[in-house]
N, C-alpha and C positions, 0 to 999 in steps of 0.2 A: 486538388485543392494548392493553391500556391500562397506560400507566405507572402504576405504584401509588406513589405517593409524596404523604405525609401534609403538608400543608401547612396552618398556622394563619395565618389572618389576620383581623386586627381593625385595620381603617384608622379611627383616631379622632383626626383631623385636630386639632391645636391651633395654635401659632404655627408660621409655616413659617420654616426656617433655610435658608441657602445659603451658609454658610461653610465651607469645606472642611478646617479644623483641627478636630480632634476636642475639643469641650467638656470641662472638667473633670466636670461633672455626668454627662454620657454617660458618657464613662470608667468612673466610679465605678459608676455602675448595670449597665454591661454586663461589669465585672469581677465583680462580686456575683453576676450572673446565670450566668455561667460557674462559677464556684467552687460555687454551690449547685446547678448542674446536675451537674456533676462528681462531687459528693457524694452524688447521689439527696436533696439538701434541698429538694424540690420544694415544700414548706409554705412556705419562705422565700421562694420564688420568687411563689406565690400572693400572700404577704403584700407583695411589692413591687408589686403590681399598684395599678392607682387602683381605686376605688369601681365606677366603670362598667366596667372590665375585670373586675373581679370578678364582678360580676353577670352578665356576658356570657359568662365563663369561670368558672364554679364550681370549687371546689377538686376535685373529682372528675375534671371533665373536663380541668383543668390537668394533673392528675396523669397521668391516662389519655395523653393527649398528648404529655408529656415522657418516658413510659415507653417508648411506640412509637416517638419520634424517637432514643433513645438504644437501643432494639433494632435500629434500622436502621442508624444512624451511628454509634453508638459515643460514648467520651468527645470533649470537644474537646481537640486538641492543641495549636493555634496559632489566633491571632485577631487580625486586623489592620484597622484602620479603613481604609475606603476613600473615603465620601464621605457627603455628607446627602442623602437623597432625601426631598425635602418636609421633613416633620417627624421622619423618621427617619435614626438613625445608621446606617450600613449596614458591616458587618463581613464580610470574606473569612475565611471560619471553615473550618478544617480540622478534620474530625472522624476518627475512626480508621478509618472506612470510607467518607467521603464529603466532597464539598467543597461548601459551601453558603453561600450569604448570609444571614448573621441581621440582619435588620433590625429597631432597637428605637426605639420613640418613648417619651417620657418628658413628663409634662404640668408646671405650674410648682411642683410638690412633689416633685418626682424620682421620681414613681410611673410603671411603666409603665403607657402606656395604648395602645400598639399594639406587636405581636409579628407578626414575618412572615419566614418560614424558606421558602427557594426554593434550587432549585438556582443556584451560581454560575456566571457567563458573564464570561469575559474580555471585554473590550471591543474587543481586537484580532482575535477571530474572523473569517474571511471571512465577507461577506455573499453568499451564493449564491442567486439565485432560480430558477436552473433549471439543467440539468446542461450542461458543454459537451462532454464527451466523447461521441462516437457510441456509442451502446447498440444490441447485439441484445437479444432476450428471453433470459430465463436459464433456458429450458427446451425441449424439444422437444414436438410435437404441439399440439393445441389445447386452449387452459384458458379458464376463465370467470372474470371478475372479480367478486368478491362485494363488494368495498369498494372504492371508487376514486372520485375527483372531488375539487370544491371545496367543497363543501356537506355539513352534517352529515346530510343525508337521503341522499347518495351515499357517504359515508365518515364514519364515527364518529371516525376518526383525527384529523380535523381540530381537535379540542379539544387535542391534544398538539402540542406547539412541535417537537418531532423528527420526530413520526410524522404530522405534518400531511397530508403529501403521499403516504402509505403506500398500497401494492395489498395486498389479500388475494386470493389465487387459489386455485382448486380445477380439477378436471377432473369435466366432467358428461356425462350421455349423451344421448340426442335426447329425453328426458323431463324433463331439467332435473336430475335426481338425482345426486349424487355419491358416491353407492355403488351397489353390484350388488345386494345383497338385503335384509338388516335393519339393516345399518349398525353392527352390534355389535362388530365387529373392526376393528381398523386395515387389515387385509389386503383388506377389502371396499370400501374405499375407491379410487377410480381413481386419486388422486394418491399415495397411499403407495407410496413406494419408487421413484418417477419421478426420472429423473436432473435434476438442479441444474447449470447451467453456468454459466462466467463472461460476463457481458454484454460485457466489453472487457478489454484487457491492464490489470494493475495489479499491487498488491503486497497480500498477505494479512496484516492488521494486527491480527486477532484470531479466534481460534478457541474456541469453547466447545463441546466434545463430553461423552458418558458421561451425559447427562440421561434418564432413561426416558422413553421414549412413553406416552402417558397413554390410557386405556381410552376409547372415545369416547364424549363426553359429560360427562366430567371434565376439571378443570383443575388446572394447577400453578402455583400463585400466588407460589412461592418465588423461581423464577427464570424470569420472563415471557417471554423472548424462546426459552428452550429452548435446544436445540443451534443456535450461532449461527456464522456467517461475515461477518467485514467485510472488504470489499476498498477499498483506496485507489488512485483512479486518478491519472494524471498529472497532472490539473487540481485536485488535493487535494478530491474528493469522495469521500465515504465510503459504498459501497455496503452496506447491512443486509440480511442474507439471516436467517430465523429459522426455527423449529421443525423443523429437521432431523430426520432418523430418528436415535434413538442408535447410536453407533458406525459411523456412515455417511460421515462427512466425512473426504475422502482429501488435502486440502491441509493444511499447518502455516502456523503465523505466521513470518512473514518471507519466505514463498516467494514467488517472482515468477510469475504466471499469465497466460496468454494466453487471448483472446477465444475461448470454445466449449470452454475446458478443465473437465472434470468437478471440481465442487466437494465434492457428495454427494449424499444422496438424500433426497426430502421425506418429512417425518414428522408425527409429532403430539405434539411435546413443548412444555412450557412453557405458558403461558396459552393454552391451544390446545384446541377441544372435537373438532374433526376433523382430518384430514391436509389440510394446505394451505400456501401459500408465502406468508409475508409479507415484502415487498421494499420498501424506501423507500431514499432517498438523503438524508444529512444533510452539515453542513458541518464536522463533527469528529467523531473517532472515539466519545468518550462521550457515550451517548444522554442521560444527565442535564443536559449542557452544551448541545447540539446544537440547531441550527436545521434543520427539512427543508427540501429542494432540491425542487421539482418536476421531475419524471421524466418526459421524453420518448425514445422509441424511434424510432430513425433510419427504420427500414421494416420495417413489420410489416402482418399481414392482419387486418383487424378487420371483423367480421361478414361475412366474405365478399369485402371491398372492401381494396386495397392503400393503406395510409395511410403519407405519411412526416413525420417529426417530431411523431409523435402520443403525445399521454397519454391511456392508457385511461380511462374511466369505468365505474361500475357495469353490470353485465348484458353488456358487452362480452364477445365471444368472440373471443380472440386468437390469433394463431399466427405463425410465421415465413413469409415468401412460398415457395413452393415454386418 
């Protein structure tokens, strides 16, 4: 599951500034950018670029980027100067549907020579390297780790700040197949409809349900996690479960849950090509702002051997000790 977020980066460093009060030139340029963006005056934004920026990002590409940003996030509602990051003036920017950092660099002629849009992160978010809460596996039976580990070869999620320690898990047979016959229907997959359970006590802080399960082999890029549950632990860790079966989630936001309590059934919703569980831990609820936390399970069976305080990797077959 990949976080689809359009980020435009043109790092054209000129003179560095470390002052933490906004300069009038930056203020004027940023205000004009906001006004032109909100009124769809994208040509004016392009004309405010330096020659180097215009060459790197022609008018058609500038327009495509800004239209895409607006479709995703909406208009700018509020913008607040935060600090200078090298040559960039960084603004905490509240859009209608997102919170981003909009970083703008200008040259000596007050022309934009750098534009960087990324999720805004508060400096006071907790920095968690691994989970403190003791966790059991969030399922019964034996599951196989398709993606998991610390390298790109083992786990494509490592490129995502929030999902970098995520697992994708399926159930396979003795031949390594995740489906029984031809894999054309969700019901043919061993994982589809299997019970998913709470790995620890906690509070349900987010539930998303009602998203249709995909036909195997197709994806839904509109809501990438599909049907979702997030559990907040007593140590302020956020356990993220994605791709539940449509209408199968039995918990509600604000509900307290106990370890082993049923959450819902495994499905194939969201950015998913087959029935599987995506599971990761992050340091805050919003995945756009979060940093991933490395996940260790307290005591599990791995490829037939009991391991304690273990973080699974790709191809591991994992289950709860009998």
